[in-house]
Residue, then its C-alpha position, 0 to 999 in steps of 0.5 A: m467278209d460279212m462276219n468281219i464287217t459285223s465284228s467290226l461294227s460290233s467292236s465300234y459299237q462297244h467302244d462308242v458305248a463305253s466312251y459315251v457312258a464314261g463321258s456322261i459319268s465325267i460330266a455328272c462328276w464335274i457338275v457336282v464336284l464343288v457342291p460338297q465343298l460349298y456345303t462343308n464351308y457353309r456347315l463349318k462357317s469357315g474357309e480356312s482349310l482351302s488354299t486360295t492359291f489352289l482355288l485361283i489356279w484351278f479357276a485360271a485353268d477352267a478359264l483357259n478351258l472355256a476360252g479354248a472351247i470358244i476358240q475351237n468352236l466346240l458345240l454349245t453343250m461343251i461351252v455351257l459346261a465350261f462356263y458352268y465350271n467357271l461360275t462354280d469356281v467364282i462362287l467357291l472363291c467368294q464363299v471362302y473370302y467371305y468367311r475369311f474376311g467379309r463375315r463379322p465374327s459371331k457372338e460365340d466367336e467373340e466369346l471364344v477369342y475373349a476367353t482365350e485372351e483373358t485365360p492367362l490372367v487367371p491365377q493358377h494358385h487358387h484353392r479349388p472350390a468344392s464345386m470344381i468337381g462338377h466342372e471337371s465332370s463337365y470337362n470330361a464330358t466335353n472330351v467325350s462329346i468331341d470323340d463322339e463328334n469325330y466318330y459321327h464325322q467319319n461316318n458321315i464321310l462314308i455315307e457321302l462316299f456311298a451316296s456318290l458311288l450310287c449316283v455314279v452307278v445311276t448315271g452310268l445306267v441312264s447313259y447306257y440306256h439313253y445310248s441304246a435308244v439312239e444307237e441306230n443314229i449314232i452308228g449311222d453317222n459314226s459321230i459319237m463324240n459330236r453327239f456327246a458334244v465334248l471332244n470334237p466339233s462338227k465338220e461343218t464348223s471346224p475352225s481354221p488351222s491358226m485357231i486350232l493352234l491357238g486352242q491347242s496352246l490354251g489346252w496346254g496352258s490349262a493342262v499345266l495349271y491343272l497339274g500345278s493346282r493341287i500342290p499349294q493345297i498339299v503343302m498347306n495340308g502338310k503344314n497344318r497336319s490336317c485335312e479338316g474342312l476339306s471335302l473328301t467327296m469333292f476330291f473323289f468326284s474330281v478323281l472320278g471325273n478326270l479318270t472317266y474323261c480320259l477313258s472317254i477319249l481312249f475308248h473312242s480311239v487310240k489312233r496316233e493323230f487323235i491322241l495327239n490332238h487330245l494330248p493336252w486334255l489327257i495330261g491335264s486330266g490324267g496327271t492330276l490323278l497323282f496329286d489327288f491320290m496324294i491328298f487321299v493319302q493325307f486324308y488317311l494320315y491325318r484322319n485322327s486329327q481333331p477339327q481346328r474349330r473343336n480343338r480351339r474350343s477344347s483348349i479353351t475349355s481345358t484352360s478355363s474349366p479348372t476355374s470355371m466359376g468364370k473368368a469374371v470371378d477369377i479376375k475379381q478375386k485377383s483385383e480384390p484386397i486380401s480378405s480377413t480370412s487370410s490375414p498377414p503374418p504377425s509382426y515382431s512386436e506382436i510376437v514379443 
C-alpha cells in the first residue's frame, strides 16, 4: 500500500515538474517571439515582407485571448502576459505601417528610384569608353559582395537559432531548479497550474457557469483566428517566392512556444474533462504548428533567393554600370548636337 502511494506521488511529481518546465519555456518563448522580427524590420528599414492580414488576425486572436483571461478571472500573471502579447502586436503593426507609409524615403532610396526611372533613357548604342573596363570590374565586385552577404546572412540565421536553443535550455534548467525549491508546497496543495498561473484559476475565484461559457466561446474564436493567421503569410511568401525579411527565429519561437504550451497541458492531466476544458487552446496552439512548418518549408525552398532590397540595387547596377560614367553624362550625350568628329555623310554635289 505504502509503495503504491509513494509510486503515485512520484508519478504525480514527475508530471508536475514536466508541466511546469514546459510551461515556463512556453512563456519565455512568447515573451521574446516578436523581438527578432522587430529587429529584422529595423535592420532592413522595411516591413514589406510581412502580411498585414497575418498581423491583424494574430492581433485579433491575442485580443480575444486577453478578453477570455479577464472574463474567466485567471490569475494576474496570465492577464499581464496576455496584455503584453497585445502590446507587442501593436508595436509590430505600428513599425510595419511606419516603414511602409509613414517614413520619408531616404536620400539613398530616392537615388535608387531616380536611377531606375532614368536608366531606360540611356542609349545602348554608344561606343564603350576605355574606362568601362574598370566599371565592369566594379560590377563584378558588386555581384561577389552580394554572394558574400548571402553567405553571412545564412550564418547569422544559424547563430540566432543556436542562441535561441541555448536560451531555451537555460530556461528549462532554471524552471526545474525553481520547481525543486518549492516542491513541498506544490505537492502539498497539488496546484501546479495555480502556481504556474497559466491554465486554471483558483477555486476561490472561480467564475460563474455563464462566464465560463463566454470564456470558452472566446477561446474557440481565438483558436480559429490563430489557425487562419498564417495562411495570408504563406500565400504572400508563395507569390513573392521569397521569405526575405521574415525572421526565422520568430517562427522558431512560435513553434516552440506552441509545442511546449500543449505539452504543459497534457503533462498536467489527460483526463477527459480537463482536456475538453482546454480543447480550444490545444487546437489553437497545436493546429498552428502545421502552418508554421509550412513556412519552414518555404524558408528552405526559397533559401537561395536574394533579398529584395539587394536585388533592386543589383538590377540598377547591372543596367547602369555599362554606362557608369553617370546617367547625367549619358543624357547629356543624348541631348547634345552631333559633334564634328562624327560628321554626316557627304552630299551628292560633293561627290560629283
